[in-house]
C-alpha positions in Angstrom: -0.2 0.1 0.0 1.5 3.0 -0.6 1.4 6.1 1.6 -1.8 8.0 -0.4 -3.7 4.8 -0.1 -2.7 4.4 3.0 -3.5 8.0 4.3 -7.1 7.8 2.6 -7.7 5.0 4.6 -7.2 6.2 8.2 -9.1 9.7 7.3 -11.6 7.9 6.7 -11.8 6.6 10.8 -13.5 9.1 12.8 -11.4 9.9 15.7 -12.8 13.7 17.0 -11.9 13.9 20.0 -14.0 15.2 23.1 -12.5 17.7 25.1 -15.8 17.0 27.8 -14.6 13.6 28.4 -12.5 12.3 31.3 -11.8 9.0 29.8 -8.3 8.4 27.8 -8.8 8.2 25.1 -11.9 11.0 25.1 -13.9 8.5 21.8 -14.2 5.4 20.9 -13.4 5.8 17.6 -9.7 6.5 18.1 -9.7 2.6 20.0 -10.9 1.7 16.4 -8.4 3.5 14.1 -5.3 2.2 17.1 -6.9 -1.6 16.6 -6.4 -0.7 13.0 -3.2 0.3 13.4 -1.7 -2.5 15.5 -2.7 -4.9 12.7 -0.7 -3.2 10.0 2.4 -2.6 12.3 2.0 -6.0 12.7 1.5 -6.9 8.9 4.8 -4.8 7.6 6.9 -6.5 10.1 7.6 -4.0 13.4 7.8 -6.0 16.4 6.7 -5.5 19.9 3.4 -4.2 18.6 0.6 -3.1 21.0 -2.1 -0.9 21.8 -1.9 -0.1 25.5 -5.3 0.6 27.6 -5.5 4.1 27.2 -5.5 3.6 23.5 -1.7 4.7 22.9 0.0 2.5 20.1 3.5 1.2 20.3 5.8 -0.3 17.8 9.3 -1.2 17.2 11.5 -1.7 14.2 15.8 -3.5 15.3 17.8 -1.1 13.9 20.6 -2.9 11.2 23.7 -0.9 12.2 25.0 -1.1 15.5 27.2 2.3 14.8 23.7 3.8 15.6 23.0 3.1 18.8 20.4 6.1 19.6 16.6 5.1 19.2 14.8 7.2 16.6 11.6 8.0 18.1 8.7 8.7 15.5 5.3 9.8 16.9 1.8 11.1 15.9 -1.4 11.3 16.8 -4.7 9.9 16.1 -7.6 12.2 16.8 -8.9 15.1 15.2 -9.8 18.6 16.3 -13.5 18.2 17.7 -13.8 22.0 15.8 -15.1 20.7 13.0 -16.9 17.1 12.0 -14.3 14.3 11.7 -17.4 11.6 10.9 -18.3 10.6 7.1 -15.1 12.2 6.0 -15.2 12.0 1.6 -11.6 12.8 0.6 -10.9 12.8 -2.9 -7.9 13.7 -5.3 -8.0 16.5 -7.1 -5.4 15.5 -10.4 -2.8 18.0 -11.6 -4.3 20.6 -10.0 -4.4 23.7 -11.8 -5.0 26.9 -9.6 -8.1 27.5 -10.1 -10.4 27.7 -6.9 -11.6 23.8 -6.0 -15.5 23.5 -5.8 -15.7 21.3 -2.5 -19.6 21.0 -2.6 -21.5 21.8 -5.7 -24.9 21.2 -3.7 -23.6 23.7 -1.2 -21.4 26.1 -2.8 -18.5 25.1 -1.2 -15.4 26.4 -2.6 -11.9 26.5 -1.8 -10.9 29.8 -3.3 -7.7 31.1 -4.1 -8.2 34.6 -3.4 -9.3 33.1 0.9 -6.5 30.8 0.4 -3.1 31.5 -1.5 -1.0 29.2 -0.4 -3.1 26.5 -2.0 -1.4 27.7 -5.1 2.1 26.6 -3.9 0.6 23.3 -5.2 -0.5 23.8 -8.9 0.4 21.0 -10.8 0.6 18.6 -7.9 -2.2 16.1 -6.2 -4.1 17.5 -3.9 -6.2 15.4 -1.8 -9.8 17.8 -0.4 -12.7 16.8 1.6 -16.3 18.4 0.7 -15.7 20.9 2.6 -17.7 19.9 5.5 -15.5 17.8 7.6 -12.3 17.7 8.6 -9.9 15.8 5.9 -7.4 14.4 9.1 -4.4 15.1 7.5 -2.9 16.4 11.6 -2.2 14.2 11.6 -3.2 11.0 9.9 -1.0 12.0 6.9 2.0 11.5 9.2 1.0 8.4 11.0 0.7 7.1 7.1 4.0 8.7 6.4 5.5 6.7 9.6 4.0 3.4 8.5 5.1 4.0 4.9 8.8 4.6 6.1 9.2 1.8 8.6 7.4 -0.6 5.7 10.3 0.8 3.1 13.0 0.3 5.5 11.6 -3.2 6.3 11.7 -4.2 2.6 14.8 -2.3 1.5 17.3 -3.6 4.4 20.8 -2.3 2.6 19.5 1.2 3.9 21.0 1.5 7.6 19.4 2.8 10.2 19.4 2.4 14.0 16.4 1.3 16.1 13.2 3.2 15.5 10.3 3.3 18.0 6.8 4.2 16.7 4.2 5.8 19.2 0.7 7.0 18.2 -1.3 9.0 20.7 -4.7 9.8 21.2 -6.2 13.2 22.2 -3.6 15.1 21.4 -5.9 18.0 19.8 -7.4 18.4 23.3 -3.9 19.0 24.5 -3.7 15.1 26.0 -1.7 13.2 23.9 1.2 13.4 25.9 -0.9 12.6 29.7 0.0 8.5 29.3 2.5 8.3 26.6 5.0 5.5 28.2 8.1 8.0 27.6 10.2 4.8 28.1 9.0 2.2 25.3 
């Protein structure tokens, strides 16, 4: 699976955090995505993969270069902001973006206007991923998760690339300021 396919898969999980909930994780959807991540991490060959009682997901990629003794930590968060809906996300890829306004939702006249968001013009000629304008995309930070899992998969498939131990951690509830509350730093 490539990074875009992986991101589109993870973006489909409803993981909006709940700032009024005292549980960790604050929503069940984060546990569901966490379970999927543990399955994916095991499938690509990471070791000691687990999801703990708070929903945090950990995995390890042993190093293949003894000179690199310090582990590298790669961390991303699973939740999306409660400021907008993260349910029923409908991502789509705009191929070779032409620099024009993008109609996200024709029925509701939701348009990504270049006049309001000129930074989008930096991506002219590239493929970009958007929503229908009614939900978050979840790129913060499901794109990070997809990149980390894909990078680990690549390193496993290419053992000629030397690296030290890589420790992976995916946290819940970062968007509501609680992502580090139960993070096992020693792991």
